[in-house]
C-alpha positions as CSV (number, residue, x, y, z in Angstrom):
1,M,31.1,35.7,14.7
2,K,34.7,36.5,15.5
3,T,35.8,35.4,12.0
4,V,39.4,36.2,11.1
5,W,40.0,36.4,7.4
6,V,43.4,35.5,6.1
7,Q,44.5,37.5,3.0
8,E,45.5,35.3,0.1
9,G,45.5,38.1,-2.5
10,R,47.4,41.3,-2.8
11,E,44.8,43.8,-1.6
12,T,42.2,43.8,1.1
13,I,38.8,42.3,0.2
14,G,37.2,45.7,0.2
15,N,33.9,46.5,-1.5
16,V,34.1,44.1,-4.5
17,V,32.0,41.5,-6.1
18,V,32.4,38.0,-4.7
19,D,32.4,35.5,-7.6
20,M,32.7,32.3,-5.6
21,I,32.4,31.0,-2.1
22,D,33.2,27.4,-1.1
23,V,32.9,25.7,2.3
24,R,34.5,22.5,3.4
25,Q,32.1,21.3,6.1
26,S,34.5,18.8,7.6
27,D,36.6,21.5,9.2
28,G,34.8,24.8,8.4
29,F,37.4,26.0,5.9
30,V,35.9,28.8,3.7
31,V,37.4,30.3,0.5
32,V,36.1,33.5,-1.1
33,G,37.1,34.5,-4.6
34,T,36.6,38.1,-5.5
35,H,36.2,39.8,-8.9
36,G,39.7,41.2,-9.5
37,N,40.7,41.6,-5.8
38,G,42.2,38.3,-4.8
39,V,41.2,35.1,-2.9
40,Y,40.6,35.0,0.9
41,S,40.2,32.1,3.3
42,T,39.3,31.5,6.9
43,Y,38.1,28.7,9.2
44,L,34.6,29.1,10.7
45,T,34.5,28.0,14.3
46,E,30.8,28.6,14.9
47,W,27.7,28.7,12.6
48,P,25.2,31.5,12.7
49,E,21.9,30.5,14.3
50,G,19.4,29.2,11.7
51,L,22.1,28.3,9.2
52,G,21.5,24.6,8.5
53,S,23.5,22.2,6.4
54,T,20.9,22.5,3.6
55,T,22.1,26.0,2.8
56,I,25.8,25.0,2.6
57,H,27.4,23.3,-0.4
58,E,27.3,19.5,0.2
59,E,30.8,18.0,-0.1
60,R,31.5,15.4,-2.8
61,F,34.4,13.2,-3.6
62,K,37.2,15.4,-5.0
63,L,40.4,14.3,-6.7
64,H,43.0,17.0,-6.5
65,P,45.7,17.3,-9.3
66,A,48.8,15.3,-8.7
67,Y,51.8,17.4,-7.6
68,P,54.3,17.8,-9.1
69,N,53.1,16.9,-12.5
70,P,55.2,16.3,-14.6
71,F,57.6,14.7,-12.1
72,T,61.0,12.9,-12.0
73,Q,60.8,10.4,-9.1
74,A,57.7,10.8,-7.0
75,T,54.4,12.7,-7.0
76,S,51.8,13.4,-4.3
77,I,48.1,12.5,-4.8
78,S,45.4,13.9,-2.6
79,F,41.6,13.5,-2.5
80,F,38.6,14.4,-0.4
81,L,36.1,11.8,0.8
82,P,32.6,12.9,1.9
83,E,32.5,9.8,4.1
84,G,34.8,7.0,5.1
85,G,35.0,4.0,2.8
86,P,37.1,1.6,0.8
87,V,39.4,3.3,-1.8
88,G,41.3,1.7,-4.6
89,V,44.1,3.6,-6.4
90,K,46.0,1.9,-9.3
91,V,48.5,3.1,-11.9
92,Y,48.3,2.1,-15.6
93,D,50.7,2.7,-18.4
94,M,49.6,4.4,-21.7
95,Y,48.7,0.9,-23.1
96,G,46.3,0.2,-20.2
97,K,48.6,-2.3,-18.5
98,E,48.4,-2.2,-14.7
99,V,51.7,-1.0,-13.3
100,E,51.1,-0.8,-9.6
101,T,48.4,-0.7,-6.9
102,L,49.0,2.3,-4.7
103,L,46.1,1.9,-2.3
104,Y,43.4,-0.6,-1.5
105,R,42.0,0.1,2.0
106,Y,39.5,1.9,4.1
107,C,40.1,5.7,4.2
108,Q,38.7,8.2,6.6
109,K,36.3,11.0,5.8
110,G,38.0,14.2,4.8
111,E,41.3,14.9,3.1
112,N,43.6,12.0,2.3
113,S,46.9,11.8,0.5
114,L,49.5,9.3,-0.7
115,Q,52.8,9.4,-2.7
116,W,53.7,7.4,-5.8
117,N,57.4,6.7,-6.1
118,A,58.0,5.7,-9.7
119,N,61.7,4.7,-9.4
120,G,62.5,1.9,-11.7
121,L,59.8,2.8,-14.2
122,P,60.6,4.3,-17.7
123,G,59.6,7.9,-18.4
124,G,56.2,8.4,-20.1
125,T,52.5,8.9,-19.6
126,Y,50.8,7.1,-16.8
127,F,47.1,7.1,-15.6
128,I,46.2,7.0,-11.9
129,R,42.7,5.5,-11.5
130,F,40.7,6.1,-8.3
131,N,37.7,4.0,-7.2
132,F,35.4,5.1,-4.3
133,G,32.1,3.3,-4.2
134,Q,30.4,3.9,-7.5
135,I,32.8,6.8,-8.4
136,E,35.7,6.2,-10.7
137,K,38.1,9.0,-11.7
138,T,41.3,8.9,-13.8
139,Q,44.2,11.4,-13.7
140,K,47.0,11.6,-16.2
141,V,50.6,12.1,-15.0
142,L,53.9,12.5,-16.8
143,L,57.0,10.8,-15.5
144,L,60.2,12.5,-16.9
145,K,63.5,10.5,-17.1
């Protein structure tokens, strides 16, 4: 299939046990985790004949960890949407008081990201709450001052 694997680990993939394979169908990105021999990734540009979407892991909403966390001024927040739709992202302090609305709009299918600039806020623990359809997820971040 003319697949070119990009080495993410120290050694070649070799003849080892593959513990995990994950596919992002939106762009064909594949990651393979081996047993003790590193992690490898590639992009599939064509699918083998007879390989239908039912045999590939269905994508779901994914909230990636904020980075950096802890942070001093700003942190990046990214998430994957299996389909386009309205997304709400709000920040709450440790007492449950809403501090800021970061996002409330339609987002496209696939990877999305935003930044939270927390200038002017005191240091402490904050909670970032995501809403997408019936899905609600919360992530804890630590602002250092």
